[in-house]
C-alpha positions as CSV (number, residue, x, y, z in Angstrom):
1,M,-10.7,-14.8,15.6
2,R,-14.0,-15.3,13.7
3,H,-16.4,-12.3,13.9
4,A,-20.1,-12.7,14.2
5,R,-21.8,-12.6,10.8
6,L,-23.3,-9.3,9.8
7,P,-27.1,-9.4,9.6
8,I,-29.2,-9.5,6.4
9,V,-31.2,-6.3,6.6
10,V,-34.8,-6.7,5.3
11,V,-36.7,-3.4,4.8
12,G,-40.5,-4.0,4.9
13,S,-43.0,-6.1,6.8
14,G,-45.3,-7.2,4.1
15,V,-45.6,-10.8,2.8
16,A,-42.5,-10.6,0.7
17,G,-40.3,-9.2,3.5
18,L,-41.6,-11.7,6.1
19,A,-41.2,-14.7,3.8
20,T,-37.6,-13.6,3.0
21,A,-36.8,-13.1,6.7
22,L,-38.2,-16.5,7.7
23,A,-36.5,-18.4,4.9
24,A,-33.1,-16.8,5.7
25,A,-32.7,-18.9,8.9
26,P,-30.3,-19.5,10.5
27,A,-28.6,-16.4,9.2
28,P,-29.2,-13.4,11.4
29,V,-31.9,-11.0,10.0
30,R,-32.8,-7.4,11.1
31,L,-36.3,-6.6,9.8
32,L,-36.9,-2.9,9.7
33,C,-40.3,-1.3,9.1
34,R,-42.0,2.1,9.6
35,A,-44.8,0.9,11.8
36,H,-44.0,-0.5,15.3
37,D,-46.3,-3.5,14.9
38,G,-45.5,-4.1,11.2
39,C,-49.0,-3.1,10.1
40,G,-49.8,-0.7,7.2
41,S,-48.5,-2.8,4.3
42,A,-50.4,-3.3,1.1
43,S,-50.2,-7.1,1.8
44,A,-52.4,-6.7,4.9
45,L,-55.1,-5.0,2.8
46,A,-55.2,-7.6,0.1
47,Q,-58.7,-8.9,-0.3
48,G,-57.9,-11.3,-3.1
49,G,-56.3,-14.6,-2.1
50,I,-53.5,-16.6,-3.7
51,A,-53.7,-18.2,-7.1
52,A,-52.7,-21.9,-7.3
53,A,-53.7,-24.7,-9.6
54,L,-55.1,-27.1,-7.0
55,D,-58.2,-28.5,-8.7
56,P,-57.6,-31.9,-10.4
57,H,-59.0,-30.3,-13.7
58,D,-56.6,-27.4,-13.4
59,S,-52.8,-27.3,-14.0
60,P,-49.8,-25.0,-13.5
61,A,-49.5,-24.8,-17.3
62,A,-53.1,-23.4,-17.5
63,H,-52.3,-20.9,-14.7
64,A,-49.1,-19.9,-16.6
65,L,-51.1,-19.3,-19.8
66,D,-53.6,-17.1,-18.0
67,T,-50.7,-15.2,-16.5
68,L,-49.0,-14.7,-19.9
69,V,-52.3,-13.6,-21.5
70,A,-53.0,-11.1,-18.7
71,G,-49.4,-9.8,-19.0
72,A,-49.8,-9.2,-22.8
73,H,-46.9,-11.8,-23.2
74,H,-44.5,-9.1,-22.0
75,N,-43.7,-11.5,-19.1
76,D,-40.5,-13.5,-18.6
77,E,-41.9,-16.9,-19.5
78,A,-39.4,-18.9,-17.5
79,M,-40.3,-17.0,-14.4
80,V,-44.0,-17.5,-15.1
81,Q,-43.6,-21.2,-15.4
82,W,-41.5,-21.4,-12.2
83,L,-44.0,-19.2,-10.3
84,T,-47.1,-21.3,-11.2
85,A,-45.3,-24.6,-10.6
86,E,-44.3,-23.4,-7.1
87,A,-47.8,-22.2,-6.2
88,P,-49.2,-25.5,-4.7
89,A,-46.1,-25.8,-2.5
90,A,-46.5,-22.2,-1.4
91,I,-50.0,-22.9,-0.2
92,A,-48.7,-25.9,1.8
93,W,-45.9,-23.8,3.3
94,L,-48.4,-21.1,4.4
95,Q,-50.6,-23.7,6.0
96,A,-47.5,-24.9,7.9
97,Q,-46.9,-21.3,9.1
98,G,-50.4,-21.2,10.6
99,V,-52.5,-19.7,7.8
100,A,-56.1,-21.1,8.0
101,F,-57.5,-21.1,4.5
102,D,-61.2,-21.2,4.0
103,R,-62.7,-24.7,3.4
104,D,-66.0,-26.1,2.3
105,A,-68.3,-28.4,4.2
106,Q,-66.3,-31.4,3.2
107,G,-63.1,-29.8,4.5
108,E,-61.6,-29.1,1.1
109,L,-60.0,-25.8,0.3
110,Q,-62.5,-23.4,-1.3
111,L,-61.4,-22.3,-4.7
112,G,-62.7,-19.0,-6.1
113,R,-62.4,-17.4,-9.5
114,E,-61.3,-13.9,-10.4
115,G,-60.7,-11.8,-13.5
116,G,-58.4,-13.3,-16.2
117,H,-58.5,-16.8,-14.7
118,G,-59.9,-19.6,-16.8
119,A,-60.6,-21.7,-13.8
120,A,-61.4,-21.5,-10.1
121,R,-58.0,-21.4,-8.4
122,I,-58.0,-18.7,-5.8
123,V,-57.5,-19.8,-2.2
124,H,-58.8,-17.3,0.4
125,A,-58.4,-16.9,4.2
126,G,-61.0,-15.2,6.2
127,G,-63.2,-14.5,3.2
128,D,-61.9,-11.3,1.7
129,A,-59.3,-10.8,4.4
130,S,-56.6,-13.0,2.9
131,G,-53.8,-10.5,3.1
132,A,-54.4,-9.8,6.8
133,A,-54.5,-13.5,7.6
134,L,-51.2,-14.1,5.8
135,V,-49.4,-11.1,7.4
136,Q,-50.7,-12.0,10.9
137,A,-49.4,-15.6,10.7
138,L,-46.1,-14.7,9.1
139,R,-45.5,-11.8,11.5
140,A,-46.1,-14.0,14.5
141,R,-43.6,-16.5,13.1
142,A,-41.0,-13.8,12.4
143,Q,-41.4,-12.2,15.9
144,A,-40.9,-15.6,17.5
145,A,-37.9,-16.6,15.3
146,V,-34.6,-16.5,17.2
147,H,-32.7,-15.4,14.0
148,V,-35.0,-12.4,13.3
149,Q,-34.5,-9.1,15.2
150,W,-37.6,-6.9,14.6
151,R,-37.3,-3.1,14.6
152,G,-40.4,-1.0,14.0
153,G,-40.9,2.8,14.0
154,V,-38.0,3.5,11.6
155,D,-37.7,4.7,8.1
156,V,-34.7,3.6,5.9
157,D,-33.8,6.9,4.2
158,A,-30.3,6.0,2.9
159,L,-28.1,3.2,1.8
160,L,-24.5,2.7,2.9
161,M,-22.1,2.0,0.0
162,R,-18.5,1.0,-0.1
163,E,-16.6,0.5,-3.4
164,G,-19.8,0.3,-5.4
165,R,-21.4,-2.3,-3.1
166,V,-24.3,-1.8,-0.7
167,V,-23.1,-2.6,2.8
168,G,-25.9,-1.3,5.0
169,V,-28.6,1.2,5.6
170,R,-29.3,4.4,7.5
171,T,-32.5,4.6,9.6
172,C,-34.4,7.6,10.9
173,D,-36.7,7.1,13.9
174,E,-39.8,9.2,14.9
175,R,-37.6,11.7,16.7
176,G,-35.4,12.3,13.7
177,R,-32.4,10.3,15.1
178,H,-30.2,8.5,12.6
179,E,-28.5,5.2,13.0
180,Q,-26.2,3.3,10.6
181,V,-26.7,-0.4,10.3
182,E,-24.1,-2.6,8.6
183,A,-25.3,-5.6,6.7
184,S,-24.1,-8.6,4.7
185,A,-27.0,-7.8,2.2
186,V,-29.9,-5.4,2.0
187,V,-33.3,-6.5,0.8
188,L,-35.8,-3.9,-0.2
189,A,-39.3,-5.3,0.3
190,T,-41.0,-1.9,0.5
191,G,-44.0,-2.4,-1.7
192,G,-45.3,-0.3,-4.6
193,I,-46.2,3.3,-5.6
194,G,-50.0,3.4,-5.4
195,A,-50.1,6.1,-2.8
196,L,-48.5,8.5,-5.2
197,Y,-51.8,8.6,-7.1
198,A,-54.8,10.8,-6.0
199,R,-57.1,7.7,-6.0
200,S,-55.5,4.5,-4.7
201,S,-56.3,1.2,-3.0
202,N,-52.9,1.3,-1.3
203,P,-52.0,2.4,2.2
204,P,-50.1,5.7,2.6
205,G,-46.8,3.9,3.1
206,A,-46.9,2.5,-0.5
207,D,-45.3,5.6,-1.7
208,G,-42.4,4.2,-3.8
209,A,-39.8,5.0,-1.1
210,G,-37.8,1.8,-1.6
211,L,-37.9,2.2,-5.4
212,A,-36.6,5.8,-5.1
213,L,-33.8,4.6,-2.7
214,G,-32.7,1.9,-5.2
215,L,-32.7,4.3,-8.1
216,A,-30.6,6.8,-6.0
217,A,-28.0,4.1,-5.5
218,G,-27.9,3.5,-9.3
219,A,-29.9,0.3,-9.5
220,A,-31.5,-0.4,-12.9
221,A,-35.3,-0.2,-13.3
222,R,-37.6,-2.1,-15.5
223,D,-41.1,-1.6,-16.8
224,L,-41.9,1.5,-14.8
225,E,-44.7,2.5,-17.1
226,F,-46.9,-0.5,-16.2
227,V,-49.3,0.4,-13.4
228,Q,-52.3,-1.7,-12.7
229,F,-55.6,0.0,-11.9
230,H,-58.2,-2.0,-10.0
231,P,-61.6,-1.2,-11.6
232,T,-63.8,-1.4,-8.5
233,A,-63.1,0.7,-5.4
234,L,-65.9,2.4,-3.6
235,D,-66.4,5.8,-5.2
236,V,-66.3,8.1,-2.2
237,P,-64.2,11.1,-1.3
238,G,-60.7,10.5,-0.2
239,H,-57.2,9.4,-1.2
240,C,-57.0,5.7,-0.2
241,L,-60.4,4.2,-1.1
242,P,-62.0,1.0,0.1
243,L,-61.4,-1.8,-2.4
244,I,-64.3,-3.9,-3.7
245,T,-62.8,-7.3,-4.3
246,E,-62.9,-8.9,-7.7
247,A,-64.1,-12.0,-6.0
248,L,-67.6,-10.4,-5.8
249,R,-67.7,-10.4,-9.6
250,G,-66.6,-14.0,-9.5
251,A,-69.5,-14.7,-7.2
252,G,-72.0,-13.1,-9.6
253,A,-71.9,-9.3,-9.1
254,R,-72.4,-7.2,-12.3
255,L,-71.0,-3.9,-13.5
256,L,-73.8,-1.6,-14.7
257,D,-73.8,1.9,-16.4
258,A,-76.1,4.7,-15.2
259,D,-79.0,3.3,-17.2
260,G,-78.7,-0.2,-15.7
261,N,-77.1,-1.8,-18.8
262,A,-74.3,-4.4,-18.5
263,L,-71.1,-2.3,-18.7
264,M,-68.9,-5.0,-20.2
265,A,-71.3,-6.5,-22.7
266,G,-69.6,-6.7,-26.1
267,V,-66.3,-5.3,-24.7
268,H,-64.5,-8.6,-23.8
269,P,-65.4,-12.3,-24.0
270,L,-64.9,-12.7,-20.3
271,G,-67.3,-9.8,-19.6
272,D,-67.1,-8.6,-16.0
273,L,-64.2,-11.0,-15.4
274,A,-62.1,-9.5,-18.1
275,P,-58.5,-8.6,-17.2
276,R,-58.3,-5.6,-14.9
277,D,-56.8,-3.2,-17.4
278,V,-59.7,-3.8,-19.8
279,V,-62.4,-3.3,-17.1
280,S,-60.6,-0.2,-15.6
281,R,-60.3,1.5,-19.0
282,R,-64.0,0.9,-19.6
283,V,-65.0,2.3,-16.3
284,A,-62.6,5.3,-16.7
285,A,-64.0,6.0,-20.2
286,V,-67.6,6.1,-18.9
287,Q,-66.6,8.4,-16.1
288,A,-64.7,10.7,-18.6
289,A,-67.9,11.0,-20.6
290,G,-69.8,12.1,-17.5
291,G,-71.4,8.8,-16.6
292,G,-71.3,6.7,-13.5
293,V,-70.7,3.0,-12.9
294,R,-72.2,0.8,-10.3
295,L,-71.5,-2.7,-9.1
296,D,-74.7,-4.7,-8.4
297,A,-73.9,-7.4,-5.9
298,T,-77.4,-7.8,-4.6
299,G,-77.7,-11.2,-6.2
300,V,-74.6,-12.6,-4.5
301,D,-75.6,-15.5,-2.3
302,G,-74.2,-16.6,1.1
303,D,-73.3,-15.1,4.4
304,W,-71.6,-11.7,3.6
305,E,-70.1,-11.5,7.1
306,R,-68.2,-14.8,6.4
307,R,-67.5,-14.5,2.7
308,F,-66.9,-10.7,2.3
309,P,-66.5,-9.2,5.8
310,T,-64.0,-6.5,4.7
311,V,-66.1,-5.2,1.9
312,L,-69.3,-5.3,3.9
313,A,-67.8,-3.4,6.8
314,A,-66.2,-0.7,4.5
315,C,-69.4,-0.2,2.6
316,L,-71.6,0.1,5.8
317,A,-69.1,2.6,7.2
318,H,-69.7,4.8,4.2
319,G,-73.5,4.4,4.3
320,F,-73.9,1.7,1.6
321,D,-75.3,-1.8,2.0
322,P,-74.1,-4.0,-0.9
323,R,-76.6,-6.7,0.0
324,H,-79.5,-4.3,-0.9
325,A,-78.2,-1.7,-3.3
326,A,-75.7,-1.3,-6.1
327,L,-72.4,0.4,-5.2
328,P,-70.8,3.4,-6.9
329,V,-67.3,2.3,-8.1
330,T,-64.2,3.9,-9.6
331,P,-60.8,2.7,-10.8
332,V,-57.9,3.2,-8.4
333,A,-54.1,2.8,-8.6
334,H,-53.5,-0.7,-7.3
335,F,-50.3,-2.5,-8.2
336,H,-47.0,-1.6,-9.9
337,M,-45.7,-4.3,-12.3
338,G,-42.5,-2.3,-12.8
339,G,-39.8,-1.7,-10.2
340,L,-36.1,-2.4,-9.6
341,A,-34.9,-4.8,-12.2
342,T,-33.9,-8.1,-10.6
343,D,-32.9,-11.6,-11.7
344,A,-34.7,-14.7,-10.5
345,D,-32.8,-14.6,-7.2
346,G,-33.7,-11.1,-6.4
347,R,-30.4,-9.4,-7.2
348,T,-30.5,-5.9,-8.5
349,S,-27.7,-4.4,-10.7
350,V,-26.0,-3.0,-7.6
351,P,-24.0,-5.6,-5.6
352,G,-25.3,-6.2,-2.1
353,L,-28.7,-4.8,-2.9
354,Y,-31.7,-7.1,-3.4
355,A,-35.4,-6.5,-4.0
356,V,-38.5,-8.6,-3.7
357,G,-42.3,-8.2,-4.0
358,E,-43.9,-5.2,-5.6
359,V,-40.8,-3.0,-5.4
360,A,-39.0,-5.5,-7.6
361,C,-39.5,-6.4,-11.3
362,N,-38.4,-9.9,-12.3
363,G,-40.7,-10.0,-15.3
364,V,-43.3,-12.4,-13.9
365,H,-46.2,-10.1,-14.2
366,G,-45.5,-8.6,-17.6
367,A,-47.5,-5.6,-18.7
368,N,-50.5,-6.4,-16.4
369,R,-50.6,-8.6,-13.3
370,L,-53.0,-11.5,-13.2
371,A,-55.3,-11.3,-10.2
372,S,-54.1,-13.0,-7.0
373,N,-50.6,-13.5,-8.3
374,S,-49.1,-10.8,-6.1
375,L,-49.2,-12.5,-2.7
376,L,-48.0,-15.7,-4.5
377,E,-45.0,-13.8,-5.9
378,G,-44.2,-12.4,-2.5
379,V,-44.2,-15.8,-0.9
380,V,-42.3,-17.8,-3.5
381,C,-39.8,-15.2,-4.4
382,G,-39.3,-14.2,-0.8
383,R,-38.6,-17.8,0.2
384,R,-36.2,-18.2,-2.8
385,L,-34.3,-15.1,-1.9
386,G,-34.1,-15.8,1.8
387,E,-32.8,-19.3,1.2
388,G,-30.2,-18.0,-1.2
389,L,-28.9,-15.4,1.2
390,S,-28.8,-17.8,4.1
391,H,-26.0,-19.7,2.4
392,A,-24.2,-16.8,0.7
393,A,-20.6,-16.1,1.7
394,E,-20.2,-12.7,3.3
395,P,-18.1,-10.4,1.1
396,V,-15.1,-8.5,2.5
397,V,-15.2,-4.9,1.3
398,A,-12.6,-2.3,2.3
399,G,-12.8,1.4,1.8
400,T,-14.7,4.5,2.9
401,V,-18.5,4.3,3.4
402,R,-20.6,6.6,1.2
403,V,-24.1,7.5,2.3
404,V,-26.6,7.6,-0.6
405,E,-29.7,9.4,0.5
406,R,-33.2,9.3,-0.9
407,G,-33.6,13.0,-0.3
408,P,-36.1,15.2,1.4
409,S,-39.9,14.5,1.1
410,L,-42.3,16.8,-0.7
411,P,-44.3,19.1,1.6
412,P,-48.0,18.0,1.9
413,A,-49.4,20.6,-0.5
414,E,-46.9,19.7,-3.2
415,L,-47.4,16.0,-2.7
416,A,-51.2,16.5,-3.3
417,V,-50.3,18.3,-6.5
418,L,-48.1,15.4,-7.6
419,R,-50.9,12.9,-6.9
420,E,-53.3,14.8,-9.0
421,L,-50.8,15.1,-11.8
422,L,-50.2,11.3,-11.9
423,W,-53.9,10.5,-11.6
424,H,-54.9,12.6,-14.6
425,A,-51.8,12.1,-16.8
426,A,-50.6,8.6,-15.9
427,G,-54.0,6.9,-15.1
428,P,-55.8,4.1,-17.0
429,I,-55.9,6.2,-20.2
430,R,-52.8,8.2,-21.3
431,E,-51.8,10.5,-24.1
432,A,-48.7,12.3,-25.2
433,R,-49.5,15.9,-24.3
434,S,-50.7,15.3,-20.8
435,L,-47.7,13.0,-20.1
436,R,-45.4,15.7,-21.4
437,D,-47.0,18.5,-19.3
438,A,-47.0,16.3,-16.2
439,W,-43.3,15.6,-16.7
440,H,-42.5,19.3,-16.9
441,A,-44.6,19.9,-13.8
442,C,-42.7,17.1,-12.0
443,A,-39.4,18.6,-13.0
444,V,-40.3,21.8,-11.1
445,L,-41.5,19.9,-8.1
446,A,-38.4,17.6,-8.1
447,E,-36.3,20.3,-6.5
448,A,-38.6,20.0,-3.4
449,G,-38.7,16.2,-2.9
450,W,-37.9,12.7,-3.9
451,Q,-41.5,11.8,-4.8
452,A,-41.4,14.2,-7.7
453,Q,-38.1,12.8,-8.9
454,L,-39.7,9.3,-8.9
455,G,-42.7,10.8,-10.7
456,K,-40.4,12.0,-13.4
457,A,-38.9,8.5,-13.9
458,L,-42.4,7.0,-14.1
459,L,-43.6,9.6,-16.6
460,R,-40.4,9.3,-18.7
461,A,-41.0,5.5,-19.1
462,M,-44.6,6.2,-20.1
463,R,-43.6,8.8,-22.6
464,L,-41.0,6.5,-24.2
465,R,-43.5,3.6,-24.7
466,T,-45.6,5.2,-27.4
467,R,-47.7,2.2,-28.2
468,S,-50.3,0.6,-25.9
469,L,-49.4,-2.6,-24.1
470,G,-51.2,-4.2,-21.3
471,A,-52.0,-1.8,-18.5
472,H,-50.2,1.0,-20.4
473,W,-52.9,2.4,-22.7
474,R,-52.0,5.3,-25.1
475,E,-55.2,6.9,-26.3
476,D,-53.2,8.9,-28.9
477,R,-51.7,5.8,-30.3
478,G,-54.0,3.2,-28.9
479,C,-53.3,0.2,-31.1
480,P,-51.8,-2.6,-28.9
481,S,-48.3,-3.6,-30.1
């Protein structure tokens, strides 16, 4: 008698998880996420769009070159070539899923330009609300798909393993009740680590939980030291700060110091549109010297409520009007280039365990992600992974199930301490002594929670890379290698 196929378990409801779940049809999928409605992902907050060479004067090869330059050539070049070649088809697929991209008066897709890009190739939806538009369309498709079973309001806090293979997950609901879910494969699509920093553009759920779970199961990691800092978040009190999209600088906004001088003059040939690590270090250096940085967008033309509704609403909520006055800005932790090491098909080093999106590292971003390549990666890698799993033969594994737990969470006070440690020691500018001291402090905190254990792993990678590369800048030995 043939038994019903075990489901593919996808953990996470951002773009990468949704693309994976949709592409896995007709195989059964259980999509698990912390929020009941699937909201709260970093994908939904993404203001930048998706990079794709769609202009007749552009090409995937030019897109690939910009990606490699931004990544300090630490990228996996084959993955970069594949990603940029797949980008136009990804836009077409998203349109077929119901994503309404912004168009000009002639009905053509509007193409914007962002930092590190040599051409206008950024497709947006809803102005600066691209991530929300993508998540909304894909979530509607997933919730209507007969092969996808959606379960919100649960945290995956452990993996089930049998004979060295991941065979399921353990969930914990809001009442603390646990449930074990067997699976033919487990896909972690849990996002990044930005919320572990005191100043972040990420939502609270981007806390590295999936990365910590994979590491606990013995999965290999890659490039953990490479954390991207976005140079322009609104400089207001708080932990998760409103992002000021790079597209504003692409539309003519300028970064100024306290005296009104052009901040990036003479720093980089691309000026305000230099790669994010360069701009973030410059802003951080000015702040460290006691100065302030402002973004002057008063010269940006057009209808703000149509072009930049998210930025406008966030600024007005904090008492600023970007149409009439310059904005105080600060760098924030934004994206993790490192993660669980995967191959091109999303496999980790642990059989049965896959990773996709920001929690994964397949080498495509190198030492510094090119703007608007993250949603692109989530879509194309998610589709590739889902399609591969839909045809995979289900393994037969006998033996006793072992529960591999992530471990207890840090209490709120200790978590706040960890965030400050990482912000000051593992921020845009790093040096040996502060990294060492932060590692020792994390070692003490690690007894209390998994976040500090993950902090130790991040700091160890940063200490081991003693020379600067991409977003990892060592002030004590700051010559790029």
